[in-house]
C-alpha positions as CSV (number, residue, x, y, z in Angstrom):
1,X,95.8,-11.8,-58.2
2,X,96.3,-8.6,-60.2
3,X,96.1,-5.5,-58.1
4,X,92.9,-3.5,-58.9
5,X,93.5,-0.1,-60.4
6,X,91.4,2.3,-58.5
7,X,93.6,5.4,-59.4
8,X,91.8,5.9,-62.6
9,X,88.4,6.6,-60.9
10,X,89.8,9.3,-58.5
11,X,89.0,13.0,-59.5
12,X,88.6,16.0,-57.4
13,X,85.2,17.4,-57.9
14,X,83.5,20.8,-56.9
15,X,86.2,22.9,-58.7
16,X,86.2,25.0,-61.9
17,X,89.7,25.2,-63.5
18,X,90.7,28.3,-65.3
19,X,92.4,27.9,-68.6
20,X,92.3,26.6,-72.1
21,X,90.3,23.2,-72.2
22,X,92.5,21.9,-75.0
23,X,95.5,22.2,-72.7
24,X,93.9,21.5,-69.2
25,X,92.2,18.3,-70.2
26,X,95.5,16.7,-70.9
27,X,96.4,16.9,-67.3
28,X,95.8,13.3,-66.2
29,X,96.3,14.3,-62.5
30,X,93.3,16.6,-62.7
31,X,91.3,14.5,-65.3
32,X,92.2,10.9,-64.9
33,X,91.2,8.2,-67.5
34,X,87.6,7.0,-67.3
35,X,86.7,9.2,-64.4
36,X,83.5,11.0,-65.5
37,X,80.0,9.6,-65.8
38,X,78.6,12.6,-68.0
39,X,80.1,15.3,-70.0
40,X,77.8,18.0,-71.1
41,X,78.8,21.4,-72.6
42,X,78.1,24.1,-74.9
43,X,81.4,25.2,-76.6
44,X,81.8,28.5,-78.3
45,X,80.2,28.4,-81.7
46,X,82.2,29.2,-84.8
47,X,82.7,33.1,-85.2
48,X,80.7,33.6,-82.0
49,X,81.5,35.0,-78.6
50,X,84.5,37.0,-80.0
51,X,84.6,39.3,-76.9
52,X,85.5,36.7,-74.5
53,X,86.9,33.6,-76.4
54,X,88.4,35.1,-79.6
55,X,87.1,33.3,-82.7
56,X,87.3,30.1,-84.6
57,X,86.5,30.2,-88.2
58,X,84.0,27.7,-89.4
59,X,86.7,26.0,-91.7
60,X,88.9,25.5,-88.7
61,X,86.4,24.4,-86.2
62,X,86.7,20.7,-86.6
63,X,90.5,20.9,-86.2
64,X,90.1,23.0,-83.2
65,X,87.6,20.7,-81.4
66,X,89.0,17.3,-82.2
67,X,92.0,17.5,-79.7
68,X,89.4,18.3,-77.0
69,X,87.1,15.4,-78.2
70,X,90.2,13.1,-78.0
71,X,90.8,14.1,-74.3
72,X,86.9,13.8,-73.5
73,X,86.9,10.3,-75.0
74,X,89.9,9.3,-72.6
75,X,88.1,10.9,-69.5
76,X,84.7,9.5,-70.0
77,X,83.8,6.2,-68.4
78,X,83.0,3.3,-70.7
79,X,79.3,3.5,-69.9
80,X,79.2,7.3,-69.9
81,X,77.5,10.0,-72.2
82,X,78.7,13.0,-73.8
83,X,76.1,15.8,-74.7
84,X,77.2,18.5,-77.0
85,X,74.8,21.6,-77.4
86,X,75.8,23.4,-80.4
87,X,74.1,25.0,-83.5
88,X,75.5,26.0,-86.9
89,X,74.5,29.5,-88.2
90,X,74.0,31.0,-91.4
91,X,76.5,32.9,-93.6
92,X,76.1,34.6,-97.0
93,X,72.4,33.2,-97.3
94,X,73.2,29.4,-96.5
95,X,73.9,27.3,-93.4
96,X,77.4,26.5,-92.4
97,X,78.4,22.9,-92.3
98,X,80.9,22.7,-89.5
99,X,78.5,20.9,-87.1
100,X,77.8,18.1,-89.6
101,X,81.5,17.9,-90.3
102,X,82.3,17.6,-86.6
103,X,79.8,14.8,-86.0
104,X,81.4,12.8,-88.9
105,X,84.9,13.6,-87.5
106,X,84.0,12.6,-83.9
107,X,82.6,9.3,-85.3
108,X,85.9,8.6,-87.0
109,X,87.6,9.5,-83.6
110,X,85.9,6.6,-82.0
111,X,82.7,8.2,-80.8
112,X,79.2,6.6,-81.3
113,X,76.6,9.1,-82.3
114,X,73.6,7.7,-80.5
115,X,71.0,10.5,-80.8
116,X,70.2,14.1,-81.5
117,X,67.9,15.9,-79.1
118,X,66.3,19.1,-80.2
119,X,66.2,21.8,-77.7
120,X,63.1,23.9,-78.6
121,X,63.3,27.5,-77.4
122,X,59.7,28.0,-76.6
123,X,60.1,31.7,-75.6
124,X,62.3,32.6,-78.6
125,X,61.4,35.9,-80.1
126,X,60.1,35.8,-83.8
127,X,62.1,37.2,-86.5
128,X,63.0,36.8,-90.2
129,X,65.6,37.2,-93.0
130,X,65.1,37.5,-96.6
131,X,65.6,33.6,-97.1
132,X,64.8,32.1,-93.7
133,X,63.3,32.6,-90.2
134,X,64.9,33.0,-86.8
135,X,66.2,29.8,-85.2
136,X,64.1,28.6,-82.3
137,X,66.1,25.4,-81.8
138,X,69.5,24.1,-81.1
139,X,71.1,20.7,-81.2
140,X,71.9,18.5,-78.3
141,X,74.1,15.8,-79.8
142,X,74.5,12.6,-77.7
143,X,77.7,10.6,-78.2
144,X,79.0,7.6,-76.2
145,X,82.1,5.5,-76.2
146,X,80.2,2.2,-76.4
147,X,76.9,1.1,-77.7
148,X,75.9,0.0,-74.3
149,X,75.7,2.9,-71.8
150,X,73.9,4.1,-68.6
151,X,70.4,5.5,-69.5
152,X,67.6,5.9,-66.9
153,X,64.6,6.5,-68.9
154,X,62.1,6.3,-66.1
155,X,63.7,9.4,-64.4
156,X,62.5,11.7,-67.1
157,X,58.9,10.4,-67.1
158,X,56.3,13.2,-67.0
159,X,52.6,13.2,-65.9
160,X,50.4,11.7,-68.5
161,X,48.3,14.8,-68.8
162,X,44.6,15.7,-69.2
163,X,44.3,14.1,-72.6
164,X,44.3,10.6,-71.2
165,X,41.2,10.9,-69.1
166,X,39.2,12.4,-72.1
167,X,40.6,9.7,-74.5
168,X,39.7,6.8,-72.2
169,X,36.1,7.9,-71.6
170,X,34.9,6.4,-74.8
171,X,36.9,3.3,-75.9
172,X,36.0,1.0,-78.5
173,X,37.0,-2.8,-79.1
174,X,39.8,-1.7,-81.5
175,X,41.4,0.2,-78.7
176,X,42.3,-3.2,-76.9
177,X,44.2,-4.5,-79.9
178,X,47.4,-3.7,-81.6
179,X,46.5,-1.5,-84.6
180,X,48.5,-1.8,-87.9
181,X,48.1,0.7,-90.5
182,X,46.6,-0.2,-94.0
183,X,50.0,0.1,-95.5
184,X,51.4,-2.5,-93.2
185,X,53.6,0.2,-91.7
186,X,55.5,-0.4,-88.5
187,X,53.6,2.0,-86.4
188,X,51.5,0.0,-84.0
189,X,49.3,1.0,-81.0
190,X,47.2,-0.6,-78.2
191,X,45.3,2.2,-76.5
192,X,44.5,0.0,-73.4
193,X,48.2,-0.1,-72.5
194,X,47.9,3.5,-71.4
195,X,45.1,2.8,-68.9
196,X,45.9,3.6,-65.2
197,X,49.3,5.2,-66.2
198,X,50.1,8.2,-64.1
199,X,53.3,9.0,-65.9
200,X,54.8,8.6,-69.4
201,X,57.9,9.2,-71.3
202,X,58.6,12.7,-72.3
203,X,56.4,13.9,-75.3
204,X,55.9,17.1,-77.2
205,X,52.6,18.7,-78.3
206,X,52.4,16.6,-81.4
207,X,49.3,14.4,-81.3
208,X,48.7,11.5,-83.7
209,X,45.2,10.1,-83.7
210,X,44.6,11.5,-80.3
211,X,47.7,9.8,-78.9
212,X,50.9,11.5,-77.6
213,X,54.2,9.7,-78.6
214,X,57.7,9.9,-77.2
215,X,59.7,12.6,-78.5
216,X,63.2,13.8,-78.5
217,X,62.2,17.5,-78.6
218,X,63.0,19.3,-75.2
219,X,60.9,22.4,-74.6
220,X,62.8,24.8,-72.4
221,X,62.7,28.6,-72.3
222,X,65.8,30.6,-73.0
223,X,67.6,32.4,-70.3
224,X,66.5,36.1,-70.4
225,X,69.1,37.4,-67.8
226,X,72.4,36.5,-69.2
227,X,74.6,36.8,-66.1
228,X,77.0,38.8,-68.0
229,X,77.5,35.8,-70.2
230,X,76.9,35.9,-73.9
231,X,75.1,32.5,-74.1
232,X,73.6,30.9,-71.2
233,X,71.7,27.6,-71.5
234,X,68.7,27.2,-68.9
235,X,69.2,25.2,-65.8
236,X,66.6,22.7,-67.0
237,X,68.8,21.5,-69.9
238,X,71.5,20.0,-68.0
239,X,69.1,18.9,-65.2
240,X,67.2,16.9,-67.8
241,X,70.2,15.1,-69.1
242,X,71.5,14.5,-65.5
243,X,68.3,12.6,-64.7
244,X,68.5,10.6,-67.9
245,X,72.3,9.6,-67.8
246,X,73.3,9.8,-64.1
247,X,72.5,8.9,-60.6
248,X,73.2,10.8,-57.4
249,X,76.9,10.9,-56.7
250,X,78.0,10.5,-60.3
251,X,80.5,12.9,-61.8
252,X,79.6,15.4,-64.6
253,X,82.2,17.5,-66.5
254,X,81.7,20.7,-68.4
255,X,84.9,21.9,-70.2
256,X,83.3,25.1,-71.2
257,X,81.3,25.9,-68.1
258,X,80.8,29.6,-68.7
259,X,78.6,31.2,-66.2
260,X,78.2,28.0,-64.2
261,X,74.9,26.5,-65.1
262,X,76.1,23.0,-65.1
263,X,77.7,23.3,-61.6
264,X,74.6,24.8,-60.1
265,X,72.5,22.1,-61.6
266,X,74.8,19.6,-60.3
267,X,74.7,20.9,-56.8
268,X,70.9,20.9,-56.8
269,X,70.6,17.4,-58.1
270,X,73.2,15.8,-55.9
271,X,75.8,15.2,-58.6
272,X,79.4,16.0,-58.3
273,X,80.9,18.3,-60.9
274,X,84.1,19.6,-62.5
275,X,84.5,22.3,-64.9
276,X,86.9,24.3,-67.2
277,X,86.6,27.9,-68.1
278,X,88.9,30.2,-70.1
279,X,87.6,33.4,-68.9
280,X,88.9,34.2,-65.5
281,X,86.0,36.6,-64.7
282,X,83.5,33.8,-65.2
283,X,85.7,31.4,-63.1
284,X,85.6,33.9,-60.1
285,X,81.9,34.4,-60.5
286,X,81.1,30.8,-60.5
287,X,83.4,29.8,-57.6
288,X,81.8,32.5,-55.4
289,X,78.3,31.2,-56.3
290,X,79.3,27.7,-55.5
291,X,80.7,28.8,-52.2
292,X,77.3,30.5,-51.4
293,X,75.2,27.4,-52.6
294,X,77.4,24.7,-50.8
295,X,78.2,26.8,-47.7
296,X,81.8,25.5,-47.8
297,X,84.6,28.0,-48.8
298,X,85.9,27.0,-52.2
C-alpha cells in the first residue's frame, strides 16, 4: 500500500509573513502544495498605493501578477476558491483594460473563472468627471482550480424580509403554477414556493413583478477609518466569502493582507489564516492586534 502523503496539507497558520509575495509564496515549507481552502485578497491596483508599494504600470500589471497567480494555483486545494478584489481605473478619459487582460491570462494559466461578484459600496460619496461618474463598486472575481469546488450557499441565506408577508396576503391561482413569459423565455416562477420560508438566498433591492431574485451584488459600506492604510476593505467582505466557501477550521490565505482585515475576520469566524504583507509597519500592526484578539503572544 502506498504511503499516504499528509505533508502537503500541513501549514503553519496564525502568522503574517513580511516580504514580497512573489518571492515568499515560492517557499514550499511555509506554503505547501494544496494546503489552503480559500485565497481572498485585494492586491495593489495599477499605479495605486505608490507610497507603500511602489507602482506597477497598467501595461506591466499582468506580467507582475502571473508569477503570484502560479504559486496561488499550487497552494490552493483542488476544491478551494480564489477571490480577487480588484477594479481598473480610468486614465486619459477611458478605462484601463488590465483587469480584463488579467482575467484572460489567469484562465490560460489554468484557473477557472467561475463568477464575478459586484461589491456595491453603499456609502460611496457622489462625484463626477467630465465623461463619467464616481465608481461605487468593485469587482470580486471568483476563480477555482476545478469546476467542482466547495460552496455552502445555505450559509449566506438572509431573512426573507417584509415583502413576503405583503405579497402572500393576496395570492391568485396563477401563483401556484410555474409562469412562463409570453415570449417563451427561460424565466419561470412559482410564487407558492416561497410560502413559509424564513430565509432566502442573498438578493439586492431589485424587484421584478414583486419578487426578489438571487443576486451576486454584495452591499457593504466602505471603511471610513483607514487604519493608516490606503485601501481597507470592510470586515463584512471576507466574512461573507468565508461563509460561502469555507467551514470552521479551514485555512484562508491573503497574500496582500495590508491592515489585517482578513486575519481579523478569520479569527472572528473560527477560520485559520495565513498572510503575507510587504510593508513592515503593517505587519507589526497586524501581529499586535492578532495577539490582543487571540490572547496568545504571537
